[in-house]
Structure formats: structure tokens, C-alpha cells
C-alpha positions, 0 to 999 in steps of 0.5 A: 499499500502506498501512502497518499494525501488525496488533494484537500483544501487546507484554506477555503475562502480565506480573507486576504485582508489579514494574515492567513494560516492554513491547516497543519498537514502531517507530511511524515510518510510522504516523499512529494507534495504539491501545493495549489494556491489560487486567489481572487480580488486585488490583494497584494501580499506574499505567500510562505510555506512553513515546515515544523518538526513539532507543530510549535516551531515553524521554519519558512522554506526557501522559495524561488520564486517567492509567490506573491499576490500583485493586485489581481487574481492569480495562482501558483503551484509549489512542488515540494520533494523530500522535506525533512520536517514532519509538518507543513502549512501555508501562510499568507501575509498581506500588505494591501487590498482584499481578495479570497484565498484557496489553498489545496495540498496533495502528496504521496510516498515514492 
């Protein structure tokens, strides 16, 4: 049996006028993950993916390019492979504007 994380929404209709932090996802038995970020509206801000060994201390991944909302609707896909920590979450930090955020995540063990 393969370990999989079927696609599910970790953020549903989040208000981009304030900081949004997704549900915490357990990735201990997964090798590959993908995160789909989609937003509407006219928000400006930055997206982060944080990992944690213990759900208490969170560390941002170095993403290149750093995903940003720049005043219009958009989307971004983040592929992740063999992350060393046990937990993952998405974080959005606004700088201006408003919008609606949806984030989905999926994963599998090789």
C-alpha cells in the first residue's frame, strides 16, 4: 500500500485582508507534495510555506521564486520533494488590498 495524501483544501475562502495560516498537514510518510494556491480580488501580499518538526516551531522554506499576490487574481503551484520536517502549512502575509484565498495540498510516498 502506498501512502498518499489525497488533494484537500487547507484554506477555503480565506480573507486576504488579514494574515491567513492554513491547517497543519502531517507529511511524515510522504516524499512528494504539491500545493496549489489560487486567489481572486485585488490583494497584495506574500505567500510562505512553513515546515515544523513539532507543530510549535515553524521555519519558512526558501522558495524561488517567492509567490506573491500583486493586485489581481492569480494562482501558483509549489512542488516540494523530500522535506525533512514532519508538518507543513501555508501562510499569507498581506500588504494591501482584499481578496479570497484557496489553498489545496496533495502528496504521495514514492
